[in-house]
C-alpha positions in Angstrom: 54.2 -35.4 -48.1 52.1 -33.6 -50.7 53.5 -33.4 -54.2 52.2 -31.3 -57.1 52.1 -33.4 -60.2 51.7 -32.5 -63.9 48.5 -34.5 -63.8 47.1 -32.3 -61.1 48.1 -29.1 -63.0 46.6 -30.5 -66.3 43.3 -31.5 -64.5 43.1 -28.0 -62.9 43.7 -26.2 -66.2 41.3 -28.5 -68.1 38.6 -27.8 -65.5 39.2 -24.1 -65.6 38.8 -23.9 -69.4 35.8 -26.3 -69.4 34.0 -24.3 -66.6 34.9 -20.9 -68.1 33.4 -22.0 -71.5 30.4 -23.8 -70.0 29.4 -21.2 -67.4 29.9 -18.3 -69.9 27.6 -19.9 -72.4 25.1 -20.9 -69.7 25.1 -17.4 -68.3 24.6 -15.7 -71.6 22.0 -18.2 -73.0 20.0 -18.2 -69.7 20.2 -14.4 -69.3 19.0 -13.9 -72.8 16.2 -16.5 -72.3 15.1 -14.6 -69.2 15.1 -11.4 -71.1 12.8 -12.9 -73.8 10.5 -14.3 -71.1 10.3 -10.9 -69.5 9.4 -9.4 -72.8 6.4 -11.7 -73.3 5.6 -12.2 -69.6 5.1 -8.8 -67.9 6.4 -8.1 -64.4 2.9 -8.1 -62.9 2.3 -11.6 -64.2 5.5 -12.9 -62.5 4.4 -11.1 -59.4 1.1 -12.8 -59.4 2.7 -16.2 -59.8 5.5 -15.7 -57.3 3.8 -13.0 -55.2 4.9 -12.8 -51.5 1.4 -12.5 -50.3 0.3 -15.8 -52.0 1.0 -18.8 -49.9 0.9 -21.0 -53.0 3.7 -18.9 -54.5 6.3 -20.7 -52.3 5.3 -24.1 -53.6 5.1 -22.9 -57.2 8.6 -21.4 -56.8 9.9 -24.8 -55.5 8.2 -26.7 -58.4 9.5 -24.1 -60.9 13.0 -24.8 -59.5 12.4 -28.6 -59.8 11.6 -28.5 -63.6 14.5 -26.1 -64.5 17.8 -27.8 -65.3 19.9 -25.1 -63.7 23.1 -25.7 -61.8 23.9 -23.4 -58.8 25.6 -20.8 -61.0 23.2 -20.7 -63.8 20.3 -20.0 -61.3 21.8 -16.5 -60.9 20.7 -14.9 -64.2 17.1 -16.1 -63.5 17.2 -14.7 -60.0 18.4 -11.3 -61.4 15.3 -11.4 -63.7 13.0 -12.1 -60.8 14.6 -9.3 -58.8 14.0 -6.8 -61.6 10.4 -8.0 -62.0 10.0 -7.4 -58.2 8.7 -10.8 -57.5 8.1 -11.8 -53.9 11.4 -12.1 -52.0 10.5 -15.3 -50.2 9.5 -17.1 -53.4 12.7 -15.9 -55.1 14.7 -17.4 -52.2 12.8 -20.7 -52.5 13.7 -20.8 -56.2 17.3 -20.0 -55.4 17.6 -22.9 -53.0 15.5 -25.4 -54.9 16.6 -24.9 -58.5 20.1 -26.4 -58.4 19.1 -29.2 -55.9 15.9 -30.5 -57.6 16.8 -30.1 -61.3 15.7 -33.2 -63.3 19.4 -34.2 -64.1 20.2 -34.7 -60.4 16.8 -36.3 -59.5 17.2 -38.8 -62.4 20.7 -39.8 -61.6 19.8 -40.0 -57.9 17.1 -42.5 -58.7 19.2 -44.6 -61.0 22.2 -44.7 -58.6 20.6 -44.8 -55.1 17.0 -46.0 -55.7 13.5 -44.7 -55.0 13.6 -44.4 -51.2 16.8 -42.4 -51.1 15.7 -40.2 -53.9 12.4 -39.5 -52.2 14.2 -38.5 -48.9 16.5 -36.2 -50.8 13.6 -34.5 -52.7 11.5 -34.1 -49.6 14.3 -32.5 -47.6 15.4 -30.2 -50.4 11.8 -29.2 -51.2 10.8 -28.8 -47.6 13.8 -26.8 -46.3 13.7 -24.6 -49.5 10.0 -23.6 -48.9 10.4 -23.1 -45.1 13.6 -21.1 -45.5 12.1 -18.8 -48.1 9.0 -18.2 -45.9 11.1 -17.4 -42.9 13.5 -15.1 -44.7 10.5 -13.2 -46.0 8.9 -13.1 -42.6 12.0 -11.8 -40.8 12.7 -9.1 -43.4 15.9 -10.3 -44.9 14.9 -8.5 -48.2 16.8 -5.5 -46.7 20.0 -7.4 -47.4 19.5 -7.3 -51.2 21.8 -4.7 -52.7 19.7 -1.8 -54.3 21.5 -2.0 -57.6 20.3 -5.6 -58.0 16.8 -4.3 -58.8 18.0 -1.9 -61.5 18.3 -2.5 -65.2 21.8 -2.0 -66.7 22.5 1.5 -67.7 22.0 2.2 -71.4 24.9 3.7 -73.3 24.7 7.4 -74.2 23.5 8.1 -77.7 26.0 9.1 -80.4 25.7 11.9 -82.9 22.4 12.0 -84.7 20.3 11.0 -81.7 17.8 13.7 -82.4 17.3 12.8 -86.0 13.9 11.5 -87.0 15.4 8.8 -89.2 17.6 7.1 -86.5 17.9 3.4 -86.9 15.3 1.2 -85.1 16.9 -1.2 -82.6 15.1 -4.5 -82.6 13.8 -5.9 -79.4 16.1 -8.9 -79.7 19.1 -6.6 -79.9 17.9 -4.7 -76.9 17.6 -7.9 -74.9 21.1 -9.0 -76.0 22.5 -5.5 -74.9 21.1 -6.0 -71.4 22.4 -9.5 -71.3 25.9 -8.4 -72.2 25.9 -5.6 -69.7 24.9 -8.1 -67.0 27.6 -10.5 -68.0 30.3 -7.8 -67.9 29.3 -6.9 -64.3 29.6 -10.5 -63.0 32.6 -11.5 -65.1 35.3 -10.8 -62.4 33.2 -12.8 -59.9 32.8 -15.6 -62.4 36.5 -15.9 -63.2 37.5 -15.8 -59.5 35.1 -18.5 -58.6 36.1 -20.7 -61.4 39.8 -20.4 -60.7 39.3 -21.3 -57.0 36.9 -24.1 -57.8 39.3 -25.6 -60.4 42.3 -25.5 -58.0 40.3 -27.3 -55.4 39.0 -29.8 -57.9 42.4 -30.5 -59.4 44.5 -30.7 -56.1 42.2 -32.4 -53.5 42.1 -36.2 -54.1 38.9 -38.1 -53.6 40.7 -40.5 -51.3 41.3 -37.6 -48.9 37.6 -36.8 -48.8 36.7 -40.4 -48.3 39.1 -40.9 -45.5 37.8 -38.0 -43.4 34.1 -38.6 -44.1 33.8 -42.3 -43.3 31.1 -43.7 -41.0 33.7 -44.1 -38.2 34.0 -40.3 -38.0 31.2 -38.8 -35.9 31.7 -35.5 -37.7 31.6 -37.0 -41.2 28.3 -35.5 -42.2 29.0 -31.8 -41.3 32.5 -32.2 -42.7 31.2 -33.5 -46.0 28.6 -30.7 -46.1 31.3 -28.1 -45.7 33.6 -29.7 -48.2 30.9 -29.8 -50.8 30.5 -26.0 -51.0 34.0 -25.2 -52.4 34.2 -28.5 -54.3 32.3 -27.3 -57.5 30.7 -30.3 -59.0 28.5 -30.3 -62.1 25.0 -31.9 -62.0 26.1 -34.6 -64.4 29.1 -35.5 -62.3 27.9 -35.1 -58.7 26.1 -38.5 -58.5 28.8 -40.6 -60.2 31.5 -39.0 -58.0 29.4 -39.6 -54.9 29.0 -43.3 -55.8 32.7 -43.6 -56.3 33.3 -41.9 -52.8 30.8 -44.3 -51.3 32.7 -47.3 -52.8 35.9 -46.0 -51.2 34.3 -46.0 -47.8 32.5 -42.7 -47.5 29.3 -43.0 -45.4 26.1 -42.6 -47.4 24.8 -40.0 -45.0 28.0 -38.0 -45.7 27.5 -38.6 -49.4 24.0 -37.1 -49.1 25.4 -34.1 -47.3 28.2 -33.7 -49.9 25.8 -33.8 -52.8 23.6 -31.0 -51.3 26.5 -28.9 -50.3 28.1 -29.1 -53.7 25.0 -28.8 -55.8 23.3 -26.3 -53.6 26.0 -23.7 -53.0 29.2 -23.9 -55.1 31.9 -21.4 -54.4 31.3 -19.8 -57.8 27.7 -19.2 -57.0 28.5 -17.7 -53.6 31.0 -15.2 -55.4 28.3 -14.4 -58.0 25.7 -13.8 -55.3 27.9 -11.0 -53.8 26.9 -8.9 -56.8 23.3 -9.1 -55.6 23.3 -9.7 -51.8 25.0 -8.1 -48.8 27.2 -10.2 -46.6 24.4 -11.0 -44.1 22.4 -12.6 -46.8 25.3 -14.5 -48.2 26.0 -16.0 -44.7 22.4 -16.8 -44.2 22.2 -18.5 -47.6 25.3 -20.7 -46.7 23.7 -21.6 -43.3 20.5 -22.8 -45.0 22.4 -25.0 -47.5 24.7 -26.4 -44.7 21.6 -27.1 -42.5 19.8 -28.7 -45.3 22.8 -30.9 -46.1 23.4 -32.0 -42.5 19.6 -32.7 -42.0 19.4 -34.9 -45.0 22.6 -36.7 -44.0 21.5 -37.5 -40.5 18.0 -38.4 -41.6 19.6 -40.9 -44.0 21.7 -42.3 -41.3 18.8 -42.6 -38.9 16.2 -44.0 -41.4 18.4 -46.3 -43.5 
């Protein structure tokens, strides 16, 4: 029988506070950094790098994702900046898929924990599926599922008395960037809090032993189950590999471990909720299908090859 303990409650509350502080700071810092980049790198330059009509743009987007230490949630501010710069839709999607999965923290920990061959398989699957999915989504016109407001700059506040005066104070470019960042943050705050709350509850109340038991090698459905479990089980990049190693030590199949890592790092519940501010439901579902397919492909390839 399931019992709620004080330790579970404490773990859940600690995770909520930790994620709320961390993700708020990440969102504000990354949003501001994107605003600074947009100030110095004009939209047409971003379009030329990640242009939909340039085949190399897909690979560049994947490599850009590989060198940016973003988790699934902190990718969203960068994506918003790309949308406003009207970069190619396909290349934006490649970045969205690749950035949290190929960030240097995960790759480094993967190599240390599982070795070169497993890391190479993980990198190849994540890179390959991200590029192919971005290309296909562009080709089949999924850009229509982006909400129109996602392309718009936040509305500026109306001017106060003295707007027409010639000696009105000059607002610095840094202050303007911060105002845009803060308006963005206020829009996504309800989504952020909801996602953090749900993720923290799952993190605090679902024991690792439960996951290991239902995702062992003896279960033929272990890999898809692990992939599905990974999405709501929000795991930070620094924790995903050590946690996966602990699950493997408790009897979880390594193919399922691979699927869990991709599911959790590639599409956290918080990210999915945040994406609803940018995408329509059809695009959200497609995004989840791509991540789940990638997770299961990597898991079954690992089981077959190793």
